[in-house]
C-alpha positions in Angstrom: -9.4 -9.6 13.6 -8.2 -6.8 16.1 -5.4 -9.3 17.5 -4.3 -9.8 13.3 -4.3 -6.0 12.7 -2.1 -5.3 15.8 0.3 -8.4 14.5 0.7 -7.2 10.8 1.3 -3.6 12.2 4.0 -4.6 14.2 5.5 -6.9 11.9 5.1 -3.7 8.9 6.4 -1.1 11.2 9.3 -3.2 12.3 10.5 -3.8 9.3 10.4 -0.3 8.1 12.0 1.2 11.3 14.7 -1.3 10.6 15.1 0.0 7.0 14.9 3.9 8.4 17.5 3.2 11.1 20.1 1.8 8.4 19.5 4.5 5.9 20.0 7.1 8.8 23.8 5.6 9.2 26.1 7.7 6.9 29.0 5.8 8.0 27.3 2.4 7.0 26.8 2.3 2.7 24.0 0.6 1.5 23.6 -2.8 0.5 23.0 -3.3 -3.2 22.3 -6.4 -4.3 24.0 -7.9 -7.5 21.8 -8.9 -10.4 21.6 -12.5 -9.3 21.0 -11.7 -5.8 18.2 -9.8 -6.8 16.8 -12.6 -8.8 17.3 -15.3 -6.4 15.3 -12.7 -3.9 12.6 -12.5 -6.1 12.4 -16.6 -6.8 11.7 -16.8 -3.5 8.7 -14.6 -2.9 6.9 -15.1 -6.4 3.5 -15.9 -7.0 0.0 -15.4 -6.0 -0.9 -13.8 -2.6 -4.4 -13.5 -0.9 -4.8 -11.7 2.5 -6.0 -8.5 3.7 -5.4 -4.7 3.4 -5.8 -2.9 6.8 -6.5 0.8 6.8 -8.1 3.6 8.9 -11.7 5.3 8.4 -13.8 7.7 9.9 -16.0 6.6 12.7 -19.2 7.7 12.1 -19.4 11.5 11.2 -16.5 12.3 13.5 -13.1 13.0 13.0 -12.0 10.2 15.3 -10.6 7.5 13.3 -11.0 3.7 13.5 -9.3 0.4 12.2 -10.7 -1.8 9.4 -10.0 -4.5 6.9 -10.9 -5.9 3.9 -9.8 -9.0 1.3 -7.2 -8.6 -1.2 -4.8 -10.1 -3.4 -1.3 -9.6 -5.1 0.2 -10.9 -8.0 4.0 -10.9 -7.8 5.1 -12.5 -11.4 7.9 -10.1 -12.2 11.2 -9.0 -10.7 10.2 -5.3 -11.4 6.3 -5.0 -10.9 3.9 -6.5 -8.4 0.2 -5.7 -8.8 -2.4 -5.0 -5.9 -5.7 -6.9 -7.5 -9.1 -5.8 -6.0 -8.0 -2.9 -4.0 -11.1 -1.8 -2.2 -11.7 1.7 -3.0 -13.2 1.9 0.6 -9.5 1.6 2.0 -8.7 4.6 -0.4 -11.4 6.8 0.8 -11.1 5.5 4.1 -10.1 8.8 5.9 -12.3 11.1 3.8 -14.7 13.0 5.6 -18.6 11.0 4.8 -19.9 13.0 1.9 -21.1 12.3 -1.6 -17.3 12.2 -3.1 -16.4 9.4 -0.3 -19.7 7.7 -1.2 -18.8 7.7 -4.8 -15.3 6.5 -4.4 -16.4 3.8 -2.2 -19.3 2.7 -4.6 -16.8 2.3 -7.4 -15.8 -1.1 -6.1 -12.2 -2.2 -6.5 -9.3 -1.5 -8.8 -5.9 -3.2 -9.6 -2.8 -1.0 -8.3 0.3 -1.7 -10.6 3.5 -1.0 -8.4 6.9 -0.8 -9.5 9.5 -2.9 -7.4 13.2 -3.0 -6.3 14.9 -5.3 -4.2 16.8 -3.8 -1.1 17.7 -7.0 0.7 17.9 -10.9 0.3 17.6 -11.7 4.1 14.9 -11.3 5.0 14.0 -10.7 1.5 12.8 -6.8 1.4 11.5 -5.1 -1.7 11.1 -1.3 -2.4 7.4 -0.9 -3.5 6.5 2.1 -5.7 2.8 2.3 -6.6 1.3 4.0 -10.1 -1.2 6.8 -9.7 -4.4 5.0 -9.0 -6.9 6.6 -11.3 -10.4 5.2 -11.9 -13.8 6.3 -12.9 -16.5 7.4 -10.5 -20.1 8.6 -10.6 -19.9 11.9 -8.8 -22.8 14.9 -9.6 -24.4 13.2 -11.6 -21.8 12.1 -14.0 -18.8 10.1 -14.7 -15.6 11.7 -13.7 -12.2 10.9 -13.1 -10.7 10.5 -9.9 -6.8 10.1 -9.1 -4.9 9.6 -5.6 -1.1 9.2 -5.7 1.4 7.5 -3.5 4.6 7.9 -2.0 7.4 6.6 -4.0 11.2 6.1 -3.4 10.8 5.7 0.3 11.9 2.9 2.4 8.5 4.0 4.5 6.9 1.9 1.2 7.9 -1.6 1.0 7.4 -5.5 1.4 9.2 -7.9 3.5 9.1 -11.7 3.6 7.9 -12.3 7.4 7.7 -16.0 7.5 7.4 -19.1 5.0 5.2 -17.7 2.1 4.1 -14.6 3.8 4.5 -10.9 3.2 3.9 -8.0 5.0 3.6 -4.9 3.0 3.0 -1.0 3.4 2.1 1.6 1.2 1.7 5.2 1.9 -1.6 7.2 0.2 -0.5 10.8 -0.2 -2.4 13.7 1.2 -5.3 15.1 -1.4 -6.8 13.3 -4.3 -7.5 14.9 -8.2 -10.8 15.3 -9.6 -10.2 16.0 -13.2 -7.4 18.2 -12.7 -9.0 19.9 -9.2 -7.3 18.6 -5.7 -10.0 17.6 -3.7 -10.3 16.1 -0.2 -7.2 18.2 0.9 -8.0 17.3 4.9 -6.4 14.2 4.3 -3.3 13.4 5.4 -0.6 10.9 4.0 -2.1 7.6 5.1 -0.6 4.0 5.6 -2.3 1.1 3.9 -0.9 -2.4 5.5 -1.1 -5.8 3.6 -0.9 -9.0 5.3 -0.5 -11.8 2.5 0.1 -15.4 2.2 1.1 -17.1 -0.7 
């Protein structure tokens, strides 16, 4: 599992680094796909994917982080949106300090996370991924409450890329802090990457 984690991190970060370097070159205009090119890119990667989400979590009760992974699936059946299905809430709560809030989030189980997408490149097929806010119910302090976490959007650090036949590598960035109702909580967290290794 550690070997697979290293591979997916290298793949994802290599692709993201490449995008970042390109965007930093002011002398080179951004290549925009034509509608026909975007449709062709979508047709080449559409479908149902299964795989793993890789994330960091606190080790025991310390501030030290360790890597973990859990099964996940992704549905890509639209040229403008994908859905991360059964995203474990443990991945969202990974770097929270151990306590009742973290436990309540983890016990929520799994959620579906919708993401707006936009195709940026055709070789390799690369798409911008903009997750919508994740809002779900938890049982916290003896009552049902609503928790919300936000994700980085309109950033090339949040993207998916074809990395071989029927394979996708994807990264989304969970933003620091969460909201319990209207109150911001878990402010000790920083922006946290979630990495996905997926196969059609």
